[in-house]
C-alpha positions as CSV (number, residue, x, y, z in Angstrom):
1,M,-58.1,15.2,-56.9
2,N,-56.8,13.2,-59.8
3,F,-53.2,13.8,-59.2
4,F,-53.5,11.9,-55.6
5,G,-55.4,9.2,-56.7
6,Y,-58.9,10.5,-54.8
7,A,-62.4,9.8,-55.7
8,E,-64.9,12.0,-54.7
9,G,-66.1,11.2,-51.2
10,D,-62.1,9.6,-49.8
11,Y,-61.3,10.5,-46.9
12,I,-58.8,13.6,-47.2
13,A,-55.9,14.5,-44.7
14,C,-54.7,17.9,-43.8
15,E,-51.2,18.1,-45.3
16,M,-49.9,19.5,-42.3
17,C,-51.7,17.6,-39.3
18,N,-53.2,14.6,-40.9
19,S,-57.0,16.2,-39.3
20,P,-59.4,16.2,-41.9
21,A,-60.0,18.7,-44.7
22,V,-62.0,21.3,-45.0
23,D,-60.5,23.6,-46.9
24,I,-58.2,24.1,-50.3
25,H,-55.4,27.0,-49.6
26,H,-53.6,28.7,-52.6
27,L,-50.0,28.9,-51.5
28,E,-49.5,32.0,-53.3
29,R,-52.9,34.6,-53.1
30,R,-55.7,34.6,-56.0
31,T,-55.4,37.8,-58.0
32,R,-58.3,39.8,-59.0
33,N,-57.3,39.5,-62.8
34,K,-58.3,36.9,-65.0
35,V,-54.7,34.5,-64.3
36,T,-55.8,31.5,-62.5
37,N,-53.3,30.0,-60.0
38,D,-55.2,27.2,-59.7
39,Y,-53.0,24.5,-60.3
40,I,-51.5,21.3,-58.1
41,E,-48.2,23.1,-57.3
42,N,-50.5,26.2,-55.6
43,L,-53.1,24.3,-53.9
44,V,-52.9,22.1,-50.5
45,A,-55.5,19.9,-48.5
46,V,-56.1,21.9,-45.4
47,C,-58.1,21.9,-41.7
48,R,-59.4,24.9,-40.8
49,S,-57.0,25.4,-38.1
50,C,-54.3,25.2,-40.4
51,H,-55.7,26.8,-43.5
52,L,-56.3,29.9,-40.6
53,A,-52.7,29.5,-39.8
54,C,-51.5,29.4,-43.2
55,E,-53.4,33.1,-44.0
56,S,-52.3,34.7,-40.6
57,D,-48.1,33.1,-40.5
58,N,-46.1,33.7,-43.1
59,A,-43.9,31.4,-41.7
60,F,-46.2,28.5,-41.9
61,N,-47.3,29.2,-44.8
62,M,-43.8,28.9,-46.3
63,Y,-43.6,25.8,-44.4
64,T,-46.4,24.7,-45.4
65,R,-45.2,25.1,-49.2
66,I,-42.6,23.4,-48.7
67,K,-44.0,20.2,-47.2
68,H,-47.0,20.6,-50.3
69,L,-44.0,20.2,-53.0
70,E,-42.4,17.1,-51.3
71,L,-45.4,15.1,-51.3
72,V,-46.4,16.6,-54.5
73,C,-42.8,15.5,-55.6
74,H,-42.8,12.4,-54.1
75,Q,-46.1,11.5,-56.3
76,V,-44.5,12.6,-59.7
77,Y,-41.4,10.3,-58.9
78,A,-44.0,7.6,-58.1
79,I,-45.6,8.3,-61.6
80,I,-42.6,7.6,-63.5
81,D,-41.1,5.0,-61.9
82,L,-44.6,3.5,-61.6
83,N,-44.3,4.0,-66.1
84,K,-40.3,2.8,-66.0
85,Q,-41.8,-1.1,-64.7
86,L,-44.9,-0.4,-66.9
87,K,-42.9,-0.1,-70.2
88,K,-40.5,-3.4,-68.4
89,A,-43.6,-5.3,-68.2
90,G,-44.6,-4.5,-71.6
91,K,-40.9,-5.8,-73.6
């Protein structure tokens, strides 16, 4: 939640359809061993309907992955731009 600037209690929309997000979907399935894949590029906020679609439809899951990675990239670029502006203002 910190990556996207959300606070506890904030409204979080499904990244696919903008309904209220109630689930966090792992784009790459969780494994049974101790290796975790709980990193921002692999975790997407979705509503229940979209979560079920991600789980049952490989094409929808791939489309979700692409949309999510675009969102993550935009957020990273915004942070980079903000840091550049702060450095300029500090000079």
